[in-house]
N, C-alpha and C positions, 0 to 999 in steps of 0.2 A: 377658632372663631377670630374674625378680623374685620376691620372696617373696609367695606368694598364699594360703598356708594355715598355720595354727598350731593344733596340738592338744596339750593338756597332759595327759600320761599320769601318773597318780599324783601330781599336784601339781607336775609338772615345770616349768611356766612360773613359778610363784611361787617355787619353790626356787632356780631359776637366777637370776631377777631379784634375789632377796634375797642369795644367796651369791656370785654371779659376774656382776654387771651389766656390768663392763668386758669380760669374756670374751664375753658375749652380744653386746655391741656389736662386738667383733672378728669374731665369726661372721657377723653381718649385713654388716659391711664386706667380708668375704671373699666372701660371696654376690654383693655388688654388683661387686666386682672381677672375679669370674669372668664375671658378666653383661656387663661392659664388654669382655671379651675373647672374646665370643661367636663372632666370626668364626674364631677358632682352634680352636673346639670342634666345628665341623661335620665330619662324616665326610669323609675325603679319598677314600673309595672311590667307585666309580661308582654305588653303590646310591642310588636316589632313590625317593620315593614321590609319585606324581602330579606328577612334574617338580620336586619340591623336594629339595634336599640335606638329609640327615638329620643329627641330632646324634650324635656318637660317645660312648657312655658311657665308653670308655677315655680319650678326650681330655678329657672333663669331669672325670673322676677325677684326671687329671694336672694340670689347671688348679687344682682345689681343693687338691691336695697342694702345689703351688708356693706358693699363697697362704697356706696354713697354716704352711708352713716359714718364709716371710718374717716371719710374726708370732711365731715362736719356739715353735710347738707341737711336741711330740714326735710322730713319725709311726711307724706300724707297731709299736705297743707290743704285745709278745708275752708270753704265759704258756705255759710248757712244759706239755705234757700227759703225765702219767705214768699210763697206763691200767692199771687193776687186772687181774690175771690169775687171782686166786683164785676167780673165779666161773665159770670154765670147768668143764664136766662131762665125766665119762667119760674122763678123761685127755687131753682135747683140747689140742693145742698148735697155735697158729696158724702157718701157713707163712710169713707175712709179718709183719715187726716194724712196730710203729707208732712206732718210735724216731724222734725228731725232730718229732713232731706238736706243734702249738701252736694256741692261740687268739690272734687278733690284733684289736686295736682301731685304727681309722684314725688318730685324733689324741687327744692328752691334754695338758692344761695345768691345773695347780693342782687336780687331782682332778675336772676336768670332762672327760668323754669325748665324742668326736664320731665318728659314723659317717656317711659319705657313701655312699648306696646307689642306684646306677644299674644294679644287676645283677638277679639272679633274685629272684622274688617271695618265696620261702621265707625268705630271709635277713632281710627287714625285721622280721617278727615275732620271729624267732630273735634278732636283734640286741638288741631291747628286752627280751624275756621270758627270755632265757637268757644271752647273751654279756655284756651290761652288768651283770647280776646277778653273774656269775662274777667280773668285774673289780672290782666293789664288794666281794665277799667277799675278794678278794686285796688290798684297801685301795688300789687304784690309782685308782679313781674313786668319787665318791659320788652324782653325778647325770650325766645324759647328754643329748645332742642327736642326733637322727637327721634328716639332710637327704635328702629324697626328691623325685622329680618329681611334679607334679600330673598327672592323666590327660591333659590337653591337651599337656603337655610329653612325657610318656611316648610318646604317639602320634607324636612327631616324632623318635624315636630309632631308630638303625639296628639295634638288637636289641630283642627283647621284654623289657620290664621291668614291674615292678609300679608302683603309684602311690599317692599320698597318700590319696585317697578310699577306696580298697580297704583300705589299711593301717589307717586310722582306724576303719573299720567292723569289721575283725577285732579290734582292741584293745577297742572298745566291747562287742562280743559276748563276748569272753573275760572282760573285767572285770579288776580289779586283785587281785593276790595279796599276801599278807603279806610275801613276799620281794622283790617288785618295787621297783625304785628309781625316783625321779622322773626322767621323760624328757620332753623337749620335742621334738615332731615338727614339722619345718618343711617345708612343701610349696613347691616353686618351679615357675615356668612361664616 
């Protein structure tokens, strides 16, 4: 596994290189460390594709978490959600409470947020265009990094995931909004 793609959303690469060069180096070291532990991130299940053992997104996430923790990053940083109820109409009262709801960012250090995304497609664009903005509004981060698989790597995973090329296309088609924060998208294979 190695870094194969870099996309700068809203000036993310320049902002991170200027404000957080040491942390960017840490993130690159973490990617290298996870790559060197590749044998532990293969799926232990019997599922194979054309006779190949597949990568487990869950094992990859655990490997990244272990590496980020070793370097002193905060993990699972949460913001509690207090959902408004004054917009219900006609006396509607929900039967289930959203009590305990939260938004979570994978890793934070010195106001740099990092998301590692080997899961469902919808979360990639959501992470950059909504979640990272929310965490910036709460003064937890000011820039972000999103680590995602390239298409070649996504095709080797045990579950269906999205990939760097698709993500970059979506962001390019969407464009940058005045509320977006700078984010660096890193594709790995």
